[in-house]
N, C-alpha and C positions, 0 to 999 in steps of 0.2 A: 503495501499501499504506497502511493505517497501524497505524502500532505503538504498540502497549498496554504500559505498564507500570507492576504494582504495586509500592507502596511504600510499605517497612515499616520498620522502625528496624532490625532483626535482632538475631539470636542465634544466637551458639558453636556447631555440630554436639554440644561433647563438653566436660566440664568441662577437659580437657588446653588447651583454643581459651578460656576468659576468663582470661587472662594480658592474650594478643594482642589479646580485642572490646573487653576494658576500652582500653588503649594506645587503641585506637582511637575511643574515647570521648573521653580523655584531650587526646587530636590531642600525640602527643609527649611530654608534662608529665608526672613521676614518678605512677604512677597508689599513692594511700595504702596504707601493708600492713591496715588498717581495708577500704577498700572490695575490696581484693583475696579477702579473706578472708571479708567475710559473703557478697563475688556466688558464691565456690566454695561455700558452706555452702545460698543458695539451689537452685543446681544441684542438688545431691546429694539434696535434701530434695523434686529431683520426677525424680530415678531419672537426674539429671546431663543428659536432656538437656532444649527448650523445645519442646512439638510446632507452637509457631507454624512453624516453618523448612515443614516436612511439610503441614501444613491450608494454607500460603500458595502452595505447591506444585503440589499437590490443585489449588486454586481455575485455577490459574493453566490446569490440563491441562480442567476443565470450562469454562473462559470463552472457550480458544481454542476448543472445537467445541461451543460455542452462537452463537459469533460467525461462523464460517465460512457461516453461509445469506445476511448481510446484506454479504461482501467481503470482500477482503485486509486481514485484521487479522494481526498479529501478534502477541503477549501475551509478552512474559519476567516477571521479577520485578529488583526492584533492590531494597538495604538500605542503606539510610541509615548502618550503624554494622558492616558486618559482608561477603559477600562472596555472590555481586558488586554490586563499591558503585555510585550512583548517576551519578557522576561516572562511570568506566568505562564501564557501560552506554549512558551518552549517548556520552561523545567518538567510540565504537567506531562509530557506525548512517553510513550515507553518505546521496547526495539519492536514495532509493530510495524514502525514506517521506516522502510529501505526508505526511506530523503527524504528532502525535505525539499523544497521551492520556496524561496522567502521572495515576495516580489514588491517591492517598495510602489506605490502608484503616486510613483514621477514616470512626463513625459522626457525628461531629460539626462540623458549622464548626468551623475557628479558625485566627485571625490566626497565632496561634504558629508551631501547624504546616505552613501555608501556607509564612511565610517559610523552614521551616527546611528544607523540601521542595525548594522551589524557590529556594536556594542553590544548588544541587551544580546540579541540572540546566540553570539558567544558566549554571555553569563549564564543564561540559559539553557546550553546546551551544556555545561561544565561536569563533567563527568560522562557523558552522553555515546554510546559509539553510534554517532546519525550523520549520516552524507548529509553537507550543507550546498545548497547550492544556489546563491545570489544575481536576480537579473537583476541589473543596476542599467534603466532606459528604456524606455517606450516609444522611441523614437522611431518609428516604422512607421511606409511609405497608404498604407489605414488609417492612422491618424491624422495626415496630413490631408488623406482627399475628403476625410469627417468635417476637414476646419474648412477646407472651402466649400463643403455642402455648404455650412450654416452660412457662411462669409458671402459668397454668392447672393444669399439671400437680400444682403443692405445694399448693392451696389450701384442698384436702380435709384437709390438718396446720396447717397455718401462715395465722393472722389477719396478722402483723402485715407489713409488706413495706418494703425498703430499696436504693430506686435509685441507682446510682452510675457515678459517673464520674471518669476521672484526672484527676488537681487539676495549672494551669498553675500559670509563673511569671505573673504579673502585667505581663511587659514590653507587651504592647500592650492597646486593651481585648478581652476576651474574651465582653463580650456575649452575642453569639448563641450560645457554648457552652454557657454559663450557662443559657441559656434554654434547649437544645435537650433537653439534660437535664430542666427540668420541665416541659417539655412533651410528650418523650413519656411521662414518667413515670405525669401524668395522663391521655394519653390511651391508655395500657396499662390504668390504673386502671379509668376507663371502658369500656373495653372488654370489663372481666371482673372489674363490679362492684364495685369494690375502692374500703370511704369512707374509709378515711386510710391514708397512706402516708409514709415518708420518703426526702429528699432529700439527697447529700451526696456528697461527692469524698474520695481517700485517696492517696497515696503522695507526701506534697506533701513538698518539696524543705525540706535541712535551711536554705537560705541563701536574704536576699529575700522577697516581698511574695508568696503563692501562691494560687491561686482557693481559698477558705473556706466552708460548715463543713468540718472533718474530720469522717469517719464515729467517730472517736475525740470528738467533743465531743456524739455522742447520749446517751450516757451519764444524763446526768441526764432526758433526757424514755425513754427510756426505762423505769427507775426511776418516774416518774408514771405512766404508762402502762400499769405494771404487765407488762413483754414478758418475755414466759420461752422464747420463740423467736423465730426474725426469717426469715426467705428476704431472700438479696441477689444483686438483679441485678445485674451489672456492663452494663447500656445501652450506657456510653460506649465497651466493645471491639466487636467483632464476631469475633473468634478467642481461644482461649484462648490466655493471653500471664503468662507468669514474674509478673507486676505480677497475674494474678490469682490463681496457684495458691500465691504465696507471700504474697503483700501482704496479699490475703483471705483463702483457704484455710487457713494457715498463721497469720500474725502475728494477722488482725481474728478469725479461730474458735477462737484462746487467749484473747486479750484479753475476749470473750463468754464462752466458757465459766467463766474465775474470777471473774466476774462472774452469775453463773447464770443463763444464755442460751441454749440453745440452739442451733446453725447452720447454715444450709443456704445451697446458691448456683444460682444458676437457669443452667445449662450456655449458653454463646455459640454462635450462629449456626454458627459456621465454618467449615466449607467445608461445608455441606450445599447441597444443588441450590437451594436457598431464597436461599442467597447469592448461588451462580454468577448466577442470573438476573439478581437488583437490583447486583449489579454490571457483567448486562448492557447493562439498560436502563438506570440513566448512561452508558456507555459512548453508546448509542445517540440519548438523549441530548441528548448532547453532539456529536454531532454529526450533528444534523437527524436522522437515519437513527430515524426510528420506524414501530413497526412496525403 
């Protein structure tokens, strides 16, 4: 039997869970009051709950059905900062599993993401003789096609396009991550006949060095290009998440509105059937079970 673990950051189920959620992120250190208040504010703006947990559970159920015809797979979800935790899930496994396939739900290959998810996996595997396969990135043609299909809906009204990914701290080399954003933006634009576009990163942290440029650094370019409306496509994310719903749909939308620019945002693939097929293909490729 093969165990597939869908890995993600995690999100509280309700506003009352936010203090517990942040306590886990801060690993026992006091949570600054401004951070707690800001996060409660974010969740209130999205009706108290991020859609991400439900999306992942839907994907898990679809993936379980898709993989059933290829052998004995057991699909579960585990979270870096919510329940069930990654280390908790892995430590509970027994020797019935011939291998574990760990699949972080991130579009682009990243050293930072790989390290942050490998650590709790390895802690949970301590002393267990289980084969671990780690899938780092889901940057595939099918994902490009999904985004192209979604973005095409906006081409009747929009001529300006911004492709974005969440920024990452520059602790390790993230050349692959940056190149993935550029390559996907280029390929999507080529498929749709988009002549020019912008690329940038968002949600940079307040400390240390992060991948640049920021989406906020583009304002001068927008002015030079006489941009009055823009479609934002967060191609670095696979599913709807608070860092899209708040950082883009609230904060960046307000910023653009203050400068006379209309904002629209392409929807992520989320728990679509195509997304489930993409995950299935990545898993089969990792195990050698090609169709």
